[in-house]
N, C-alpha and C positions, 0 to 999 in steps of 0.2 A: 125263486134262487138261483142266480149263477152264481161256480166257483170256479174263478179263474184267479188265470197267475199274472203277480204285475212286475216288473223291474219297477222298482223303486226311484231312482234318479230319474225317469227316463216316462214314466206312468204310466209304458205302450203294458201293451197285454200278448198275452203266449195266445199264436193263430195251431191253427190244427196242423197247421206243415212245419211248425217247431221256430217260424219265424218273429218279428217282433210286427203288431200292428197297431196302428193308433185310432184303432173300429172294434171297439167290442166285440159287434155283432157276427167279428167274423173271429173272435179270441176264441180259446178251444175251451170250454166249458163239462169242466168234471164232476161223476156222480157222489162225492162225497168230499173234504180238505183231507182226510186219511190219502189218499188214490193223487191229487195235487202237492199232499210236502211226498209225496216216496217222489213221483217223477220228475219234481228238484230233486230230491236228492240223485237220486239213478242219473241226471242228465251236467251236474254237481252246477246247478242254475246258482250265483252268485245276485245276491244285491235286489234280491226276490220278498214279494209278501206274494200269502194268499188274499183274497177279495172275494165276501163275499158282498156280492148286489143282489138288494129286496126290488124285486121287481110292484111294490106297496109303495116306496116312496121310500121306506125309512132307510139313516144312512150306513154306510156301510162299515164291513164290518175289516178291517183289514188285519193281516197274522203274519209275525218275520217268522219267515223260512233260517231256520243256522244251515 
């Protein structure tokens, strides 16, 4: 499973360097959802969600960040 930060409006993912990317392979993969949420709050990211992407083909789980 990958834990990613995704911009809701564009569908792009947060990359390791802080830029937004269309390539999920270069997106920053967090060790858990709490760390991803904290990252969003510390950087005041807006209009984002935490996306849990499963390698088994199950549907993504998207959690809005307040």
